[in-house]
C-alpha positions as CSV (number, residue, x, y, z in Angstrom):
1,M,-53.1,-24.6,52.5
2,R,-56.1,-22.9,51.0
3,D,-55.7,-20.0,53.4
4,V,-52.3,-19.2,51.8
5,G,-53.2,-19.9,48.2
6,L,-51.8,-23.5,47.9
7,N,-53.5,-26.8,47.1
8,R,-52.7,-30.5,47.4
9,T,-50.8,-30.6,44.1
10,V,-47.9,-28.9,45.9
11,I,-47.6,-32.3,47.7
12,E,-48.9,-34.6,45.1
13,G,-47.4,-33.0,41.9
14,P,-43.8,-32.6,40.7
15,P,-41.3,-31.5,43.4
16,I,-41.0,-27.8,43.8
17,L,-39.3,-25.3,46.0
18,L,-41.9,-23.1,47.6
19,P,-41.4,-19.3,47.2
20,L,-40.6,-17.7,50.6
21,R,-44.0,-15.9,50.6
22,S,-45.8,-19.3,50.4
23,H,-43.4,-21.1,52.7
24,T,-43.7,-18.6,55.5
25,G,-47.5,-18.2,55.0
26,L,-48.0,-22.0,55.3
27,L,-45.8,-22.2,58.4
28,E,-47.7,-19.3,60.1
29,A,-51.1,-20.8,59.2
30,V,-50.2,-24.3,60.6
31,S,-48.5,-22.8,63.7
32,E,-51.7,-20.8,64.5
33,M,-53.9,-23.8,64.0
34,L,-51.8,-26.0,66.3
35,G,-50.9,-23.2,68.8
36,E,-47.2,-24.1,68.4
37,R,-44.8,-21.2,68.4
38,H,-41.8,-23.4,67.6
39,L,-43.1,-25.3,64.7
40,G,-40.1,-24.5,62.5
41,A,-37.6,-25.8,65.0
42,I,-39.7,-28.9,65.6
43,M,-40.1,-29.7,61.9
44,A,-36.4,-29.2,61.1
45,R,-34.5,-30.4,64.2
46,D,-34.1,-34.0,62.8
47,F,-33.2,-32.9,59.3
48,A,-30.6,-35.2,57.8
49,F,-28.6,-33.4,55.2
50,D,-26.8,-36.6,54.2
51,S,-30.2,-38.1,53.2
52,L,-30.2,-35.7,50.2
53,R,-26.8,-37.0,49.0
54,G,-27.0,-37.3,45.2
55,S,-30.6,-36.1,45.0
56,H,-30.1,-32.3,45.1
57,P,-27.3,-30.3,43.4
58,Y,-26.6,-28.2,46.5
59,S,-26.1,-31.1,48.8
60,S,-24.1,-33.1,46.3
61,Y,-21.8,-30.1,45.7
62,A,-21.3,-29.2,49.4
63,L,-20.9,-32.7,50.7
64,G,-18.5,-33.6,47.9
65,A,-15.7,-31.5,49.5
66,S,-12.7,-33.2,50.9
67,R,-12.7,-31.1,54.2
68,L,-15.2,-29.2,56.3
69,D,-13.8,-25.8,55.5
70,L,-14.0,-26.5,51.8
71,G,-17.5,-27.8,52.2
72,L,-18.5,-24.5,53.9
73,Q,-16.9,-22.6,51.1
74,R,-18.9,-24.6,48.6
75,A,-22.1,-24.1,50.7
76,S,-21.4,-20.3,50.6
77,R,-21.5,-20.4,46.8
78,A,-24.4,-22.8,46.5
79,L,-26.9,-21.8,49.3
80,P,-28.1,-18.7,47.4
81,F,-29.3,-21.0,44.7
82,L,-32.1,-22.3,47.0
83,Q,-34.0,-19.0,47.2
84,R,-33.8,-15.6,45.7
85,G,-32.8,-12.9,48.1
86,T,-31.0,-15.1,50.6
87,E,-27.4,-14.6,51.7
88,V,-24.5,-16.3,53.5
89,R,-22.3,-14.6,56.1
90,T,-19.2,-15.8,58.0
91,R,-17.2,-14.2,60.7
92,Q,-14.7,-15.3,63.4
93,D,-15.9,-15.0,67.0
94,G,-13.1,-16.0,69.4
95,Q,-12.2,-19.6,68.6
96,N,-15.2,-20.2,66.5
97,L,-16.4,-19.6,62.9
98,V,-20.0,-18.4,62.8
99,F,-21.7,-19.6,59.6
100,S,-25.0,-17.8,59.0
101,Y,-27.7,-18.0,56.3
102,G,-31.0,-16.3,55.9
103,V,-33.0,-13.5,54.4
104,N,-33.9,-10.1,55.9
105,L,-37.7,-10.0,55.4
106,G,-38.8,-8.5,58.7
107,N,-40.1,-10.0,61.9
108,G,-43.5,-11.6,61.1
109,V,-44.5,-14.9,62.7
110,G,-44.0,-16.8,59.4
111,I,-40.4,-15.3,59.0
112,Q,-39.6,-16.3,62.6
113,L,-40.7,-19.9,62.0
114,L,-38.7,-20.0,58.8
115,E,-35.6,-18.8,60.8
116,Q,-36.1,-21.6,63.2
117,E,-35.7,-24.1,60.4
118,I,-32.3,-22.8,59.3
119,P,-29.9,-23.8,62.2
120,P,-30.8,-27.6,61.9
121,V,-30.2,-27.4,58.2
122,L,-26.7,-25.8,58.8
123,I,-26.0,-28.4,61.5
124,A,-26.9,-31.2,59.1
125,L,-24.4,-29.7,56.6
126,V,-21.6,-30.1,59.1
127,R,-22.4,-33.5,60.6
128,P,-21.2,-35.6,57.6
129,F,-17.7,-34.2,58.5
130,L,-17.9,-34.1,62.4
131,G,-20.2,-36.9,63.2
132,P,-24.0,-37.6,63.5
133,N,-24.3,-36.2,67.1
134,W,-22.2,-33.0,66.6
135,L,-23.7,-29.8,67.9
136,P,-22.4,-26.2,67.5
137,D,-21.0,-24.4,70.5
138,W,-24.0,-22.0,70.2
139,I,-26.7,-21.1,67.7
140,E,-27.4,-17.5,66.8
141,M,-30.9,-16.1,66.1
142,P,-32.2,-12.7,65.3
143,E,-33.3,-10.5,68.3
144,A,-36.9,-11.2,67.7
145,H,-36.3,-14.7,69.1
146,R,-35.0,-13.4,72.5
147,L,-38.0,-14.6,74.5
148,Q,-37.9,-18.0,72.9
149,K,-34.3,-18.8,73.9
150,P,-35.1,-21.3,76.6
151,A,-37.5,-23.3,74.4
152,L,-35.2,-23.2,71.4
153,A,-32.2,-24.3,73.6
154,R,-34.2,-27.4,74.7
155,L,-35.2,-28.2,71.1
156,F,-31.7,-27.7,69.6
157,G,-29.7,-29.0,72.6
158,T,-27.2,-26.1,72.7
159,E,-26.9,-22.4,73.8
160,I,-29.1,-19.9,71.9
161,R,-27.9,-16.3,71.4
162,A,-30.5,-13.9,70.1
163,N,-28.4,-11.1,68.9
164,A,-27.7,-11.7,65.2
165,A,-29.0,-10.4,61.9
166,L,-29.3,-14.0,60.5
167,P,-29.6,-17.5,61.9
168,G,-26.2,-19.2,62.3
169,I,-24.1,-21.8,64.0
170,A,-20.7,-21.6,65.8
171,I,-18.1,-24.1,64.6
172,P,-14.8,-24.4,66.5
173,L,-11.9,-23.2,64.3
174,S,-9.9,-26.3,65.4
175,L,-12.4,-28.6,63.5
176,L,-12.5,-26.8,60.2
177,R,-9.9,-28.9,58.5
178,T,-11.6,-32.2,59.5
179,P,-11.6,-34.5,56.4
180,S,-14.7,-36.0,54.9
181,G,-15.6,-39.6,55.7
182,I,-17.0,-40.1,52.2
183,D,-15.0,-42.2,49.8
184,H,-12.9,-40.2,47.3
185,N,-14.5,-41.6,44.2
186,E,-18.0,-41.0,45.6
187,R,-17.1,-37.4,46.5
188,L,-15.8,-36.8,43.0
189,Q,-19.1,-38.0,41.5
190,M,-21.1,-35.9,43.9
191,T,-19.1,-32.8,43.0
192,I,-19.5,-33.3,39.3
193,S,-23.2,-34.0,39.7
194,G,-23.6,-31.0,42.0
195,I,-21.9,-28.6,39.6
196,R,-23.9,-29.8,36.7
197,G,-27.1,-29.3,38.6
198,L,-26.2,-25.9,40.0
199,R,-25.4,-24.7,36.5
200,I,-28.8,-25.7,35.3
201,N,-30.4,-24.1,38.4
202,R,-28.3,-21.0,38.5
203,P,-29.9,-17.9,40.0
204,P,-31.9,-15.8,37.5
205,R,-30.0,-12.9,36.0
206,T,-32.8,-11.0,34.2
207,Q,-36.4,-10.1,34.9
208,V,-37.4,-12.6,32.2
209,E,-35.6,-15.4,34.0
210,I,-37.1,-14.4,37.3
211,V,-40.6,-14.4,35.9
212,R,-39.9,-17.7,34.1
213,Q,-38.7,-19.3,37.4
214,A,-41.7,-18.0,39.3
215,L,-44.1,-19.2,36.6
216,R,-42.7,-22.7,36.7
217,T,-43.6,-22.9,40.4
218,Q,-47.0,-21.5,39.8
219,L,-47.6,-24.0,37.0
220,N,-47.0,-26.8,39.4
221,M,-49.8,-25.4,41.5
222,G,-52.1,-25.2,38.5
223,S,-51.9,-21.5,37.7
224,A,-50.4,-19.6,34.7
225,S,-51.9,-16.2,35.6
226,V,-49.9,-13.1,35.6
227,E,-51.7,-12.0,38.8
228,D,-50.4,-15.1,40.7
229,V,-46.9,-14.7,39.4
230,A,-46.8,-11.0,40.3
231,M,-48.1,-11.8,43.8
232,A,-45.4,-14.4,44.3
233,L,-42.8,-11.9,43.3
234,G,-44.3,-9.1,45.5
235,V,-44.9,-6.6,42.6
236,G,-48.0,-5.3,40.8
237,V,-49.1,-6.7,37.5
238,R,-48.4,-3.4,35.7
239,T,-45.0,-3.2,37.2
240,L,-44.2,-6.7,36.2
241,Q,-45.4,-6.1,32.6
242,R,-43.4,-2.9,32.4
243,Q,-40.2,-4.6,33.6
244,L,-40.6,-7.3,31.0
245,R,-41.2,-4.8,28.2
246,T,-37.9,-3.1,29.0
247,E,-36.3,-6.5,28.1
248,G,-38.3,-6.9,24.9
249,S,-40.6,-9.6,26.3
250,S,-44.1,-10.0,27.7
251,F,-45.7,-12.3,30.3
252,K,-47.9,-13.9,27.5
253,E,-44.8,-14.9,25.5
254,I,-43.0,-16.3,28.5
255,A,-46.1,-18.3,29.7
256,Q,-46.8,-19.8,26.2
257,S,-43.1,-20.8,25.9
258,E,-43.2,-22.6,29.2
259,Q,-46.6,-24.2,28.4
260,V,-45.3,-25.5,25.1
261,D,-42.1,-27.0,26.5
262,R,-44.0,-28.5,29.5
263,A,-46.7,-29.9,27.3
264,R,-44.2,-31.6,25.0
265,M,-42.3,-33.1,28.1
266,L,-45.3,-34.3,30.0
267,L,-47.1,-35.9,27.1
268,S,-43.9,-37.6,25.9
269,E,-43.4,-39.1,29.4
270,G,-46.9,-40.6,29.3
271,D,-47.4,-40.9,33.1
272,L,-50.2,-38.2,33.4
273,S,-53.7,-38.1,31.9
274,I,-54.6,-35.4,29.4
275,A,-56.6,-33.7,32.2
276,Q,-53.6,-33.8,34.6
277,V,-51.3,-32.4,31.9
278,A,-53.8,-29.6,31.3
279,F,-53.8,-28.8,35.0
280,Y,-50.0,-28.6,35.2
281,L,-50.0,-26.2,32.3
282,G,-52.4,-23.8,34.1
283,F,-55.6,-24.6,32.2
284,T,-58.9,-24.8,34.2
285,E,-60.6,-26.7,31.4
286,V,-59.3,-29.6,29.3
287,N,-61.0,-28.4,26.1
288,S,-59.2,-25.1,26.4
289,F,-55.9,-27.0,26.7
290,R,-56.8,-29.2,23.6
291,R,-57.5,-26.1,21.5
292,A,-54.3,-24.4,22.6
293,F,-52.2,-27.5,22.0
294,R,-53.6,-27.9,18.5
295,S,-52.6,-24.3,17.7
296,W,-49.1,-25.0,19.0
297,F,-48.4,-28.4,17.4
298,G,-51.0,-28.8,14.6
299,Q,-52.4,-32.0,16.3
300,S,-54.3,-33.1,19.3
301,P,-52.6,-34.1,22.6
302,T,-53.7,-37.7,22.0
303,Q,-52.2,-37.8,18.5
304,F,-49.0,-36.2,19.8
305,R,-48.7,-38.8,22.6
306,S,-49.3,-41.7,20.2
307,R,-46.7,-40.6,17.8
308,S,-44.2,-39.9,20.6
309,A,-44.7,-43.5,21.9
310,G,-44.3,-44.9,18.5
């Protein structure tokens, strides 16, 4: 984790969705350490989408559909919420619908491992409708996986075709109108919950929103630096600052706004120590956090927590 700029707070801290750069870097580092070229497939092959029911807006929204075809339509709208730059494609191939999802980021080892994770996730999306043992007629992978077809076929239990732009699964057209096995009232609640969550987590529309989203992830890893946010977004610091100026903002303003909101929330909840709160606001020293907090709220963190509890 240190090799790719992560630390244990990614696991121990608040849940976050890793940026693609960190995700692929971690997969590549672990794969190299273990000597396992199919780490992504091994990690994801038993993924149970239904286990996320009610705990993630995307899964709630997709699984709340009354039929499989409607669930896939919902997934097409919701999947891009998971990561910036991803896309969904569908096409008919004979008597099958090929449902694909991914991101065109090249052919590095980390990207290939990430692509191996995608088919099991898509299969898990379909299984609540077609049964826990259902498998697609075939799985499509990008051409870079051509030499791995036999190993991936053994891991996934179905034919592998390495001729596609994005990873995908083939679903018989005859099964698309299969009804959901979930109770109607439960599906309704899942749909409502999913829509509410997706509205809150909608894709960023401006550069300020993009930076704010990246900063939230970096804060969970104990960093509020413009250098780390720029690196996560794949741009230079000057470019990032220039983009923000065109929208009448600055990184300093965004960072302070996020720190103030997060400080208020974390101290009000009362579960973390002052030192832990300082860390999750990107401060390397507690005293620096105390001084900043007093300038924001006119009182110390301890006084704020006591008054919030009262």
